[in-house]
C-alpha positions as semicolon CSV with decimal commas, in nm:
position;residue;x (nm);y (nm);z (nm)
1;M;9,144;7,227;8,401
2;R;9,417;7,328;8,213
3;A;9,429;7,347;7,876
4;T;9,624;7,082;7,659
5;G;9,833;7,155;7,343
6;R;10,117;7,368;7,269
7;R;10,298;7,444;7,614
8;T;10,422;7,809;7,644
9;V;10,740;7,970;7,825
10;R;10,507;8,056;8,060
11;D;10,377;7,753;8,157
12;L;10,730;7,587;8,158
13;R;10,823;7,836;8,429
14;R;10,477;7,780;8,619
15;D;10,518;7,449;8,614
16;N;10,902;7,485;8,777
17;R;10,805;7,716;9,022
18;A;10,504;7,479;9,116
19;V;10,785;7,181;9,140
20;V;10,977;7,361;9,377
21;L;10,684;7,547;9,612
22;R;10,560;7,134;9,622
23;R;10,929;6,995;9,783
24;L;10,986;7,250;9,997
25;Y;10,627;7,273;10,134
26;F;10,605;6,891;10,227
27;D;10,947;6,793;10,211
28;G;11,123;7,118;10,325
29;P;11,334;7,266;10,491
30;L;11,563;7,176;10,184
31;S;11,887;7,335;10,035
32;R;11,893;7,447;9,703
33;Q;12,170;7,169;9,653
34;E;11,912;6,903;9,786
35;L;11,594;7,104;9,580
36;V;11,831;6,981;9,210
37;P;11,774;6,591;9,245
38;V;11,437;6,589;9,423
39;T;11,287;6,806;9,110
40;G;11,464;6,722;8,887
41;L;11,578;7,070;8,753
42;S;11,836;7,243;8,662
43;A;12,095;7,366;8,977
44;G;12,069;7,732;8,734
45;S;11,679;7,685;8,708
46;I;11,667;7,573;9,073
47;S;11,843;7,926;9,115
48;N;11,619;8,140;8,908
49;V;11,309;7,929;9,056
50;V;11,394;8,057;9,440
51;G;11,503;8,387;9,347
52;E;11,180;8,439;9,207
53;L;10,969;8,310;9,491
54;A;11,213;8,474;9,762
55;A;11,170;8,789;9,586
56;E;10,758;8,759;9,582
57;G;10,766;8,685;9,951
58;L;10,675;8,324;9,916
59;V;11,016;8,087;10,021
60;E;11,261;8,230;10,341
61;E;11,572;8,113;10,476
62;A;11,555;7,886;10,781
63;G;11,892;7,880;10,890
64;V;12,210;7,699;10,748
65;V;12,382;7,297;10,792
66;G;12,763;7,231;10,724
67;S;12,842;7,065;10,436
68;D;13,148;6,808;10,367
69;G;13,441;7,045;10,297
70;G;13,243;7,302;10,117
71;R;13,054;7,630;10,266
72;P;12,745;7,624;10,455
73;R;12,401;7,536;10,276
74;T;12,135;7,749;10,344
75;L;11,797;7,592;10,397
76;L;11,473;7,722;10,258
77;R;11,101;7,706;10,349
78;V;10,788;7,814;10,242
79;A;10,686;8,151;10,399
80;A;10,395;8,066;10,683
81;G;10,317;8,397;10,663
82;C;10,254;8,499;10,299
83;A;9,903;8,412;10,269
84;R;9,589;8,268;10,521
85;L;9,341;7,933;10,405
86;I;9,010;7,918;10,550
87;G;8,845;7,581;10,588
88;V;8,485;7,541;10,684
89;D;8,304;7,211;10,776
90;V;7,949;7,195;10,747
91;G;7,937;6,886;10,975
92;E;7,564;6,707;11,048
93;T;7,619;6,856;11,387
94;R;7,810;7,153;11,359
95;V;7,925;7,450;11,129
96;R;8,292;7,502;11,206
97;V;8,515;7,755;11,050
98;E;8,901;7,798;11,096
99;L;9,174;8,047;10,951
100;F;9,510;7,896;10,888
101;D;9,847;8,027;10,780
102;L;10,039;7,850;10,490
103;T;10,202;7,604;10,717
104;M;9,866;7,493;10,815
105;R;9,884;7,683;11,158
106;E;9,544;7,767;11,293
107;L;9,473;8,138;11,380
108;A;9,101;8,133;11,459
109;R;8,804;7,915;11,501
110;T;8,414;8,007;11,507
111;E;8,150;7,697;11,531
112;T;7,794;7,679;11,630
113;V;7,614;7,398;11,694
114;L;7,370;7,326;11,475
115;T;7,002;7,202;11,554
116;G;6,626;7,188;11,472
117;P;6,489;7,567;11,345
118;A;6,673;7,822;11,313
119;A;6,676;7,988;11,682
120;A;6,528;8,339;11,783
121;T;6,821;8,361;11,967
122;E;7,041;8,316;11,734
123;P;7,305;8,588;11,639
124;A;7,311;8,769;11,421
125;A;7,519;8,747;11,122
126;A;7,840;8,931;11,054
127;T;7,763;8,921;10,678
128;E;7,375;8,904;10,593
129;P;7,250;8,706;10,296
130;V;7,070;8,863;10,076
131;A;6,672;8,824;10,050
132;A;6,679;8,550;9,825
133;A;6,874;8,357;10,023
134;E;6,672;8,471;10,340
135;N;6,385;8,334;10,221
136;G;6,519;8,000;10,151
137;T;6,596;7,792;9,855
138;P;6,383;7,519;9,692
139;G;6,528;7,166;9,785
140;S;6,713;7,364;10,123
141;A;6,545;7,183;10,409
142;A;6,403;7,530;10,486
143;G;6,329;7,540;10,854
144;G;6,582;7,213;10,966
145;A;6,843;7,194;11,105
146;H;7,057;7,187;10,814
147;D;6,837;7,490;10,662
148;A;7,025;7,628;10,375
149;A;6,976;7,960;10,390
150;R;7,107;7,957;10,813
151;V;7,412;7,719;10,723
152;V;7,509;7,990;10,443
153;R;7,443;8,274;10,743
154;L;7,691;8,068;11,018
155;I;7,923;8,066;10,745
156;A;7,944;8,436;10,632
157;R;7,930;8,506;10,989
158;G;8,201;8,301;11,067
159;V;8,444;8,383;10,824
160;A;8,414;8,738;10,853
161;D;8,415;8,624;11,243
162;V;8,774;8,465;11,231
163;L;8,934;8,718;11,018
164;R;8,818;8,993;11,249
165;A;9,006;8,803;11,524
166;A;9,343;8,705;11,355
167;G;9,312;9,078;11,252
168;T;9,337;8,942;10,859
169;A;9,268;9,135;10,558
170;A;9,035;8,968;10,322
171;D;9,280;9,001;10,041
172;T;9,575;8,809;10,208
173;V;9,300;8,497;10,214
174;L;9,437;8,221;9,880
175;G;9,035;8,122;9,931
176;V;8,764;7,945;10,133
177;G;8,748;7,598;10,133
178;I;8,412;7,443;10,210
179;G;8,349;7,075;10,305
180;V;7,991;6,983;10,287
181;P;7,791;6,640;10,379
182;G;7,619;6,577;10,048
183;I;7,745;6,512;9,657
184;V;7,868;6,835;9,488
185;D;7,822;6,895;9,141
186;G;8,058;7,152;8,965
187;S;7,917;7,084;8,618
188;G;7,761;7,437;8,570
189;D;7,846;7,801;8,682
190;G;7,824;7,710;9,043
191;A;7,872;7,418;9,330
192;V;7,542;7,291;9,403
193;V;7,502;7,022;9,671
194;H;7,258;6,720;9,698
195;G;7,271;6,626;10,011
196;Q;7,003;6,355;10,051
197;T;7,028;6,275;10,435
198;V;7,039;6,666;10,541
199;G;6,727;6,721;10,315
200;W;6,955;6,953;10,041
201;D;6,840;6,890;9,685
202;A;7,029;7,067;9,445
203;V;7,124;7,350;9,642
204;P;7,332;7,615;9,502
205;L;7,536;7,664;9,751
206;E;7,795;7,872;9,553
207;A;7,566;8,094;9,426
208;M;7,412;8,200;9,790
209;L;7,750;8,256;9,881
210;R;7,835;8,450;9,658
211;A;7,514;8,665;9,727
212;C;7,654;8,710;10,118
213;G;7,853;9,059;9,974
214;P;8,205;9,095;10,085
215;P;8,434;8,883;10,175
216;L;8,264;8,605;10,008
217;D;8,175;8,737;9,681
218;G;8,573;8,815;9,622
219;L;8,706;8,509;9,731
220;P;8,822;8,228;9,557
221;L;8,536;7,934;9,669
222;F;8,666;7,570;9,659
223;I;8,330;7,321;9,769
224;D;8,335;6,943;9,858
225;N;8,217;6,674;10,033
226;G;8,333;6,635;10,362
227;A;8,468;6,291;10,334
228;K;8,639;6,399;10,067
229;T;8,863;6,647;10,224
230;L;8,894;6,479;10,522
231;G;9,063;6,245;10,318
232;R;9,264;6,552;10,134
233;A;9,388;6,625;10,499
234;E;9,542;6,249;10,632
235;M;9,669;6,209;10,271
236;W;9,879;6,518;10,313
237;F;9,940;6,524;10,678
238;G;9,809;6,278;10,843
239;A;9,778;5,870;10,832
240;G;9,759;5,848;10,462
241;R;10,070;6,029;10,378
242;G;10,327;5,830;10,176
243;A;10,026;5,594;10,044
244;D;9,946;5,577;9,648
245;N;9,622;5,345;9,757
246;A;9,417;5,453;10,025
247;V;9,088;5,486;10,136
248;I;9,005;5,705;10,398
249;T;8,672;5,630;10,595
250;L;8,475;5,925;10,770
251;I;8,269;5,781;11,091
252;G;8,038;6,076;11,209
253;S;7,707;6,091;11,273
254;G;7,674;5,940;10,924
255;V;7,961;5,765;10,716
256;G;8,156;5,836;10,447
257;A;8,481;5,790;10,253
258;C;8,762;5,900;9,999
259;V;8,887;5,689;9,771
260;V;9,241;5,762;9,643
261;A;9,368;5,545;9,350
262;D;9,763;5,609;9,252
263;G;9,796;5,908;9,434
264;T;9,479;6,080;9,296
265;P;9,131;6,063;9,457
266;Y;8,845;5,895;9,311
267;R;8,537;6,080;9,211
268;G;8,329;5,922;8,948
269;A;8,088;5,969;8,657
270;A;7,932;6,283;8,870
271;S;8,155;6,286;9,165
272;S;7,971;6,103;9,424
273;A;8,198;5,757;9,444
274;G;8,292;5,732;9,821
275;E;7,930;5,693;9,913
276;W;8,056;5,384;10,139
277;G;7,814;5,467;10,404
278;H;7,544;5,353;10,157
279;T;7,643;5,036;10,053
280;T;7,428;4,757;10,167
281;M;7,509;4,591;10,447
282;R;7,160;4,368;10,501
283;V;6,932;4,315;10,229
284;G;6,606;4,469;10,409
285;G;6,734;4,604;10,723
286;R;6,737;4,862;10,927
287;R;6,606;5,196;10,760
288;C;6,895;5,440;10,693
289;R;6,853;5,834;10,696
290;C;6,871;5,842;10,319
291;G;6,568;5,624;10,302
292;A;6,652;5,289;10,164
293;R;6,705;4,995;10,401
294;G;7,024;4,825;10,532
295;C;7,298;5,030;10,454
296;L;7,616;5,037;10,655
297;E;7,576;5,397;10,798
298;A;7,229;5,259;10,954
299;Y;7,507;4,994;11,161
300;V;7,834;5,229;11,253
301;G;7,734;5,581;11,245
302;A;7,668;5,744;11,553
303;Q;7,371;5,856;11,513
304;A;7,247;5,480;11,425
305;L;7,455;5,343;11,701
306;L;7,311;5,580;11,957
307;E;6,965;5,467;11,881
308;R;7,049;5,086;11,854
309;W;7,166;5,157;12,202
310;R;6,834;5,257;12,330
311;E;6,699;4,986;12,202
312;T;6,874;4,777;12,399
313;G;6,710;4,933;12,721
314;A;7,111;4,924;12,878
315;D;7,157;5,144;13,141
316;G;7,229;5,490;13,069
317;A;7,096;5,483;12,742
318;R;6,822;5,644;12,832
319;A;6,977;5,908;12,999
320;G;7,045;6,259;12,807
321;G;7,165;6,132;12,445
322;A;7,069;6,258;12,117
323;G;6,730;6,216;12,136
324;P;6,490;6,012;11,969
325;E;6,652;6,178;11,595
326;G;7,017;6,239;11,720
327;T;6,909;6,566;11,739
328;V;7,154;6,799;11,935
329;A;7,042;7,122;12,169
330;D;7,157;7,499;12,069
331;G;7,496;7,540;12,175
332;P;7,712;7,865;12,156
333;E;7,906;7,989;11,918
334;T;8,273;8,049;12,004
335;V;8,520;8,236;11,828
336;G;8,870;8,384;11,892
337;P;9,239;8,281;11,823
338;V;9,387;7,986;11,881
339;S;9,534;8,068;12,206
340;D;9,202;8,075;12,358
341;R;9,113;7,736;12,309
342;P;9,237;7,379;12,244
343;V;9,441;7,312;11,911
344;A;9,408;7,019;11,687
345;G;9,492;6,722;11,838
346;G;9,261;6,788;12,165
347;P;8,917;6,597;12,285
348;V;8,689;6,459;12,019
349;T;8,441;6,705;11,952
350;G;8,105;6,612;11,751
351;G;7,786;6,736;11,848
352;P;7,791;6,816;12,248
353;D;7,476;6,581;12,311
354;Q;7,609;6,253;12,090
355;E;7,971;6,322;12,207
356;A;7,882;6,273;12,536
357;A;7,627;5,980;12,466
358;L;7,881;5,775;12,272
359;G;8,120;5,835;12,577
360;R;7,861;5,677;12,787
361;L;7,796;5,423;12,603
362;L;8,213;5,304;12,573
363;A;8,170;5,379;12,918
364;A;7,940;5,097;12,980
365;A;8,109;4,842;12,748
366;D;8,143;4,604;12,981
367;E;7,774;4,586;13,027
368;P;7,675;4,245;12,839
369;A;7,404;4,434;12,610
370;T;7,618;4,699;12,510
371;A;7,932;4,419;12,493
372;A;7,728;4,295;12,247
373;L;7,578;4,567;12,008
374;L;7,994;4,698;12,031
375;A;8,090;4,305;11,889
376;E;7,810;4,370;11,657
377;T;7,894;4,712;11,518
378;A;8,276;4,615;11,498
379;E;8,193;4,299;11,299
380;Y;7,952;4,570;11,053
381;L;8,267;4,781;11,064
382;G;8,517;4,504;10,975
383;A;8,257;4,358;10,697
384;G;8,246;4,743;10,504
385;I;8,623;4,760;10,541
386;A;8,665;4,434;10,389
387;D;8,463;4,550;10,116
388;L;8,682;4,821;10,031
389;V;8,937;4,577;10,079
390;N;8,843;4,355;9,782
391;L;8,694;4,626;9,575
392;F;8,997;4,865;9,577
393;N;9,331;4,716;9,723
394;P;9,428;4,966;9,888
395;E;9,791;4,973;10,096
396;R;9,630;5,154;10,389
397;I;9,255;5,241;10,512
398;V;9,233;5,507;10,786
399;V;8,909;5,547;11,011
400;A;8,853;5,885;11,090
401;G;8,582;6,109;11,216
402;W;8,487;6,221;11,532
403;A;8,307;5,905;11,625
404;G;8,541;5,684;11,416
405;L;8,803;5,846;11,653
406;L;8,640;5,774;11,955
407;L;8,539;5,393;11,836
408;A;8,868;5,292;11,747
409;P;9,078;5,264;12,080
410;R;8,780;5,010;12,164
411;L;8,708;4,851;11,855
412;L;8,980;4,861;11,620
413;P;9,136;4,497;11,681
414;S;8,772;4,298;11,654
415;V;8,729;4,542;11,344
416;R;9,038;4,391;11,198
417;A;8,934;4,083;11,249
418;A;8,592;4,089;11,122
419;A;8,781;4,230;10,789
420;A;9,054;3,982;10,786
421;A;8,729;3,700;10,804
422;Y;8,515;3,898;10,524
423;A;8,791;4,010;10,277
424;L;9,031;3,823;10,044
425;R;9,334;3,686;10,181
426;H;9,586;3,802;9,948
427;P;9,513;4,190;9,936
428;F;9,363;4,208;10,303
429;E;9,733;4,103;10,408
430;R;9,893;4,357;10,192
431;T;9,637;4,624;10,378
432;V;9,704;4,870;10,668
433;I;9,361;4,965;10,891
434;E;9,465;5,233;11,127
435;P;9,321;5,570;11,285
436;G;9,363;5,919;11,181
437;R;9,579;6,130;11,318
438;L;9,467;6,475;11,276
439;G;9,177;6,461;11,526
440;P;8,796;6,604;11,448
441;E;8,971;6,902;11,258
442;A;9,051;6,701;10,957
443;V;8,776;6,795;10,743
444;T;8,808;7,141;10,837
445;V;9,214;7,129;10,752
446;G;9,137;6,926;10,424
447;A;8,885;7,225;10,332
448;A;9,149;7,478;10,352
449;A;9,417;7,226;10,184
450;L;9,131;7,287;9,831
451;P;9,284;7,626;9,799
452;L;9,667;7,546;9,897
453;G;9,638;7,273;9,650
454;R;9,559;7,572;9,381
455;F;9,835;7,754;9,510
456;L;10,102;7,480;9,511
457;A;9,959;7,364;9,169
458;F;10,021;7,695;8,966
459;G;10,351;7,786;9,134
460;G;10,229;8,030;9,389
461;H;10,046;8,250;9,129
462;R;9,686;8,420;9,242
463;D;9,591;8,520;8,896
464;V;9,482;8,217;8,736
465;P;9,208;8,196;8,461
466;P;8,867;8,080;8,674
467;R;8,851;7,747;8,450
468;E;9,236;7,681;8,556
469;D;9,177;7,697;8,923
470;C;9,134;7,295;9,032
471;Q;8,839;7,340;9,180
472;W;8,653;7,021;8,982
473;S;8,924;6,841;8,848
474;P;9,092;6,606;9,077
475;V;9,480;6,706;9,217
476;A;9,690;6,452;9,297
477;F;9,762;6,448;9,676
478;R;10,119;6,361;9,582
């Protein structure tokens, strides 16, 4: 975090640059004249700041507009090509790595499906971790689908591959943001991940990534919980934009949430706030992957929903699907420029088998057993959302995550009705419940927004002291 106390001229200049950059990034293009009232800076200060930013290639002209009786005004915007960002989604079913320009236009992507032990047919990593990482790490679920050493290999190879595919040099990258399925402890020298549902117990993920060598050892790394990175994406670019108090929910194989209070993500004492999926819905209920009973995730997460469908014996429930533990089959890695594949907002993707099975479930929604299961799921989800309404009084609740986006068209009306029945009437009437707008890539977009947040907060400066890089301190979404 920034040091408190006496402010210097350098601090003031940096803050002036930051406020101009943020306005141009989120509200641009804007003219110099328009920047004056929205930033609170004088016309002279705007002229100086814009001149600096333009000289550094961070701001560019975006055309002209007429004015009432005066000279045409030149519009300004943040230069998309002045830097690159990398976002990584370590999901429950796959690892996705994406390269973006500064305006979040995708340039390249690679993704690999996770399943079981690292297969012998897995391609060699583009950048191999050191022997210590290869030999496993205590508490790293060694040998499982989320074997920490294997995940590190996939991240390292993915970063190298997207840079190669787009012809991008590593020194143009502002940082690598990584969303993970667990609690991130950044109180020490590097990020340590506690992912109980994937078998990660104090995995030193940042140190393992640094040990991979170039380019990861020289790039800023930003590691956060996947639900929080999804929340950042929806708050900055999607359904949460404009709200000061919101909850962005992630419903995939598991369930989580990002709670935003007064424009800032709420993290709690140990950065574990938002584990909504592990709130108790039913005392003594179904066993959750975390080991407890009756968690919300055990009723509305995709893996649990498919398990409950199989238990009904409904037609098609056992045809393929996710298997007894919701595992997925090995899938090939894909990598390439954006033009070679669907862009963000296309078909929803999770683990291929889980997604296909959930699609079959929804296709069978008119069958009595399946209809009853979906109605029960909607009620559980509505009750869980009612808890969010009563606890946090948000103005907006966003249902996101690949499974949430698949379920929303069918279930959202019933979910809203159940939430209304379980929530206090006054706060519920002031809460909007809507689906996410960014598609299943939202976690990756939000991860890439972590280094973007530092870039904007420090006025486009890259030479930020290590402890002032916004990595662990909550940064306002506004």
